[in-house]
C-alpha positions in Angstrom: 10.9 87.3 101.4 7.1 87.1 101.3 4.1 86.8 98.9 1.6 89.3 97.6 -1.6 87.5 96.6 -3.2 88.9 93.4 -6.7 90.3 93.8 -9.3 91.0 91.1 -8.6 94.3 89.4 -4.9 94.2 90.3 -2.2 95.3 87.8 1.5 95.5 88.1 1.2 99.3 88.3 -1.5 99.2 91.1 0.4 96.7 93.1 3.7 98.6 92.8 1.8 101.8 93.9 0.2 100.1 96.8 3.5 98.7 98.1 5.6 101.9 97.4 7.7 100.2 94.8 8.7 100.8 91.2 7.2 98.5 88.6 10.6 97.3 87.4 11.7 96.7 91.0 8.6 94.5 91.6 9.2 92.5 88.4 13.0 92.0 89.0 12.6 90.7 92.5 9.8 88.3 91.6 11.6 87.0 88.5 14.9 86.5 90.4 13.1 84.4 93.1 10.5 82.5 91.1 10.5 79.5 88.8 10.9 80.3 85.1 7.3 79.4 84.2 6.1 81.8 86.9 8.1 84.8 85.7 6.5 88.1 84.8 6.7 88.8 81.1 5.9 91.8 79.0 4.8 93.7 82.2 1.8 91.4 82.6 0.8 89.6 85.8 2.2 86.1 86.0 0.0 83.7 84.0 0.3 80.6 86.1 0.7 82.0 89.6 -1.8 83.5 92.1 0.9 85.6 93.8 4.0 87.8 93.3 7.1 87.3 95.4 8.1 90.4 97.3 11.1 91.3 99.4 9.2 92.0 102.7 5.7 91.6 104.1 2.9 93.6 102.6 2.4 95.5 106.0 6.1 96.3 106.2 6.3 97.6 102.6 3.2 99.7 103.2 4.8 101.1 106.4 8.0 101.9 104.5 5.9 103.7 101.9 4.2 105.8 104.5 7.6 106.7 106.0 9.0 107.7 102.6 6.0 110.0 102.0 6.4 111.6 105.5 7.7 115.2 105.6 10.3 113.9 108.1 11.7 111.4 105.6 14.8 112.4 103.6 16.2 110.8 100.5 19.7 111.7 99.3 20.4 109.5 96.3 23.4 109.3 93.9 22.7 110.4 90.3 24.7 110.8 87.2 26.5 114.1 87.4 27.9 116.0 84.4 31.3 117.7 85.0 31.1 120.2 87.9 33.8 122.0 89.8 34.5 122.4 93.5 36.6 125.1 95.2 38.3 123.7 98.3 40.0 125.8 101.0 42.2 124.1 103.6 43.5 125.9 106.6 45.9 124.5 109.2 47.0 126.0 112.4 49.4 124.2 114.8 50.3 125.9 118.1 53.0 124.8 120.5 53.2 126.6 123.9 51.2 129.5 122.6 53.3 130.0 119.4 51.9 129.4 116.0 54.3 126.8 114.4 52.3 126.1 111.2 49.8 128.5 109.8 48.8 127.8 106.2 46.0 128.2 103.7 45.7 126.1 100.5 43.3 126.5 97.7 42.4 123.5 95.4 40.0 123.1 92.5 38.6 119.7 91.6 36.7 118.8 88.5 34.2 116.0 89.2 32.0 113.7 87.2 29.9 110.7 88.3 28.2 108.0 86.2 26.4 104.8 86.9 27.7 101.8 85.0 27.2 98.1 85.5 25.1 98.7 88.6 27.6 100.9 90.4 28.5 104.6 90.4 32.0 105.6 89.2 33.6 108.9 89.9 36.2 110.8 87.7 38.1 113.3 89.8 40.7 115.7 88.3 42.7 118.2 90.2 42.8 121.4 88.1 44.9 123.5 90.5 46.6 123.4 93.9 47.9 126.7 95.3 49.5 127.5 98.6 47.9 130.8 99.4 49.7 131.4 102.6 52.3 129.7 104.8 55.2 130.9 106.9 58.2 131.6 104.7 60.4 129.1 106.5 58.0 126.2 105.6 57.1 127.3 102.0 60.0 125.5 100.2 59.2 122.3 102.1 55.5 122.6 101.4 56.0 123.1 97.7 58.4 120.2 97.6 56.0 117.9 99.4 53.2 119.1 97.1 55.0 117.3 94.2 54.3 114.0 95.9 50.6 114.5 95.3 51.0 114.5 91.5 50.2 110.8 91.0 46.8 111.4 92.6 45.8 114.4 90.4 43.5 112.1 88.3 41.4 109.4 90.0 38.8 107.0 88.7 36.9 105.5 91.6 34.2 103.0 92.1 31.8 104.1 94.8 29.6 102.2 97.3 25.8 102.7 97.4 26.3 105.3 100.1 29.0 107.2 98.2 32.2 106.0 99.9 35.3 104.9 97.9 35.2 101.1 97.2 38.0 100.8 94.6 40.7 102.8 92.8 40.1 101.8 89.2 43.1 103.6 87.6 45.6 102.2 90.1 48.0 101.1 87.4 48.0 104.7 85.9 48.8 106.1 89.4 51.6 103.7 90.0 53.1 104.4 86.6 53.1 108.1 87.3 54.8 107.6 90.6 57.5 105.4 89.1 58.2 108.1 86.5 58.2 110.8 89.2 60.5 108.8 91.4 62.9 108.3 88.5 63.1 112.1 87.9 63.3 112.7 91.7 66.2 110.4 92.5 69.0 112.8 91.4 67.7 115.4 93.9 67.6 113.0 96.9 70.3 112.3 99.4 70.6 109.1 101.4 69.0 110.2 104.7 66.6 108.0 106.7 63.8 110.6 106.1 64.3 110.5 102.3 64.4 106.7 102.3 61.2 106.7 104.3 59.5 109.1 101.8 60.3 106.8 98.9 59.2 103.7 100.7 55.9 105.4 101.6 55.4 106.4 98.0 56.1 102.9 96.8 53.4 101.6 99.2 50.8 104.4 98.8 50.9 104.6 95.0 50.8 100.8 94.4 47.7 100.5 96.6 46.1 103.9 97.0 42.8 102.9 98.6 44.1 103.0 102.2 45.8 106.3 101.6 42.5 107.9 100.2 40.3 106.4 103.0 42.7 107.9 105.7 42.9 111.3 104.1 40.5 113.9 105.7 39.7 115.7 102.4 38.7 112.5 100.5 36.8 111.3 103.6 34.8 114.5 103.6 34.1 114.4 99.8 33.2 110.7 99.7 31.4 110.7 103.0 28.9 107.9 102.7 25.9 110.2 103.3 23.7 108.9 100.5 20.6 106.9 101.4 17.3 107.3 103.3 17.2 109.2 106.6 14.8 110.8 109.0 14.7 114.4 110.1 16.0 114.8 113.7 16.4 117.6 116.1 19.4 116.0 117.9 22.5 114.0 117.0 21.7 110.3 116.7 23.6 107.0 116.2 27.1 106.2 117.3 29.3 105.1 114.5 32.8 104.1 115.5 35.6 105.3 113.2 39.3 106.0 113.2 41.0 109.3 112.5 44.7 109.7 111.7 46.1 112.0 114.4 48.0 115.1 113.3 49.6 115.4 116.7 50.7 111.8 117.4 52.7 111.0 114.2 49.9 109.4 112.3 48.6 107.2 115.2 45.0 106.2 114.8 42.5 107.9 117.1 39.3 106.0 117.9 36.4 108.4 117.5 32.6 108.2 117.8 30.5 110.0 115.2 26.9 111.1 115.5 24.7 112.5 112.7 21.7 114.9 112.4 19.6 115.4 109.3 17.3 118.4 108.5 15.6 120.3 105.7 16.5 123.9 104.8 14.2 125.0 102.0 15.1 123.0 98.9 18.3 121.8 100.4 19.1 119.0 102.9 21.4 119.8 105.8 23.5 117.0 107.3 25.6 117.6 110.5 28.2 115.3 111.9 29.9 115.6 115.2 32.8 113.3 116.4 34.6 113.1 119.6 37.4 110.8 120.9 36.3 107.5 122.4 37.2 108.1 126.0 37.4 104.4 126.7 39.6 103.3 123.7 42.6 105.7 123.3 44.9 104.7 126.1 47.8 104.2 123.6 47.9 108.0 123.0 48.6 108.6 126.7 51.5 106.2 126.6 53.0 108.0 123.6 52.5 111.4 125.3 54.1 110.3 128.5 57.1 108.9 126.7 57.7 111.5 124.0 55.9 114.8 124.8 55.4 115.2 128.5 59.1 115.8 129.2 59.0 118.7 126.8 55.7 120.3 127.7 55.9 119.6 131.5 52.1 119.3 131.9 49.6 116.5 132.5 48.1 114.6 129.6 44.6 116.0 128.8 43.8 114.9 125.3 40.7 116.1 123.5 39.4 115.7 120.0 36.3 117.3 118.2 35.2 117.3 114.6 32.2 119.2 113.3 31.0 118.9 109.8 28.0 120.5 108.0 26.9 119.5 104.5 24.3 120.9 102.1 22.9 118.6 99.5 20.5 119.2 96.6 18.1 116.2 96.8 16.9 116.6 93.3 20.4 116.2 91.7 22.1 114.3 94.5 24.9 116.9 94.4 26.8 118.1 97.4 26.5 121.9 97.4 28.8 122.7 100.3 30.8 121.2 103.2 32.3 123.0 106.2 34.6 121.0 108.5 36.6 121.8 111.5 38.9 119.4 113.5 40.5 120.4 116.8 43.0 118.1 118.5 44.8 118.9 121.7 47.0 117.2 124.2 46.4 120.0 126.7 46.9 123.7 126.8 50.4 123.6 125.2 49.9 121.6 122.0 47.0 121.8 119.6 46.3 121.3 115.9 43.3 122.8 114.1 42.4 121.9 110.5 39.5 123.4 108.5 38.0 122.5 105.1 35.5 124.6 103.1 34.2 122.8 100.0 32.0 124.8 97.7 30.3 124.0 94.4 31.5 126.4 91.8 28.5 127.9 89.8 28.9 127.9 86.1 
């Protein structure tokens, strides 16, 4: 917090312009941090004070303004979005000892709307369709059966953070109600195996508190990526954000990963690239699991690797994600690997 001392000829508009602020932003910060009789009223300079309270020093605010106006500065801000649609293609390929065990392609259509209310952005997400385009015939019945378990999440109302990540599931009660109805209809079809009991227990947990489920799901992580904000153009990957990925090889164990980002401009669009690798110093638990459960089968040394490449295109004028391409490759060695790809495309009207 600092003070801007008012000079002859100053106005709220000229001060805001000098400091790179919006007039209302200048007024709100001053009024929130000054005594009532020193408040700014009717967009006039304070009557009984020789200064305006500001969030940072004058020099720092001027420097931030200079950076914002730099061609190397990038703004990706959230904005109200009328209903738009995304076409999502998901491909999975799991290979064991050179044989393709799972090879599938799924196509999903999402209808998406975002509005700002009470100072936060809220997203309305509806799944319009979910089609398994291709899968090996021996797995199709199982895949279609498991697809039913996604029904409670076909409509989501979400509160988002300033950077666009999911903060809260606002229609949690609706989701849980749908699950209970689905479970009631499903019960006659189920047996009493440990696997079926586990499925029901997982559903009870996930659909009564769906936030962890969504945050650990790759597709929702890509869609609500936390990209929004101010960035600088860079010609190399920068920063090291530590995250966790739910392994597709090690029965949902968490893999510690390190993510770097790169921002660039491409005509009227902004390109964002992310690259993640396994944290080589913090995944010893995976080797223990491999040695105990998988090494006797594969008969080869543990040589785990993980890579995740993502490329986004954003329209900075609308704040809308135009496309996203993601590829995750996870391997224990030459005998066991899992590849998952997502292509998310804005559907033009």
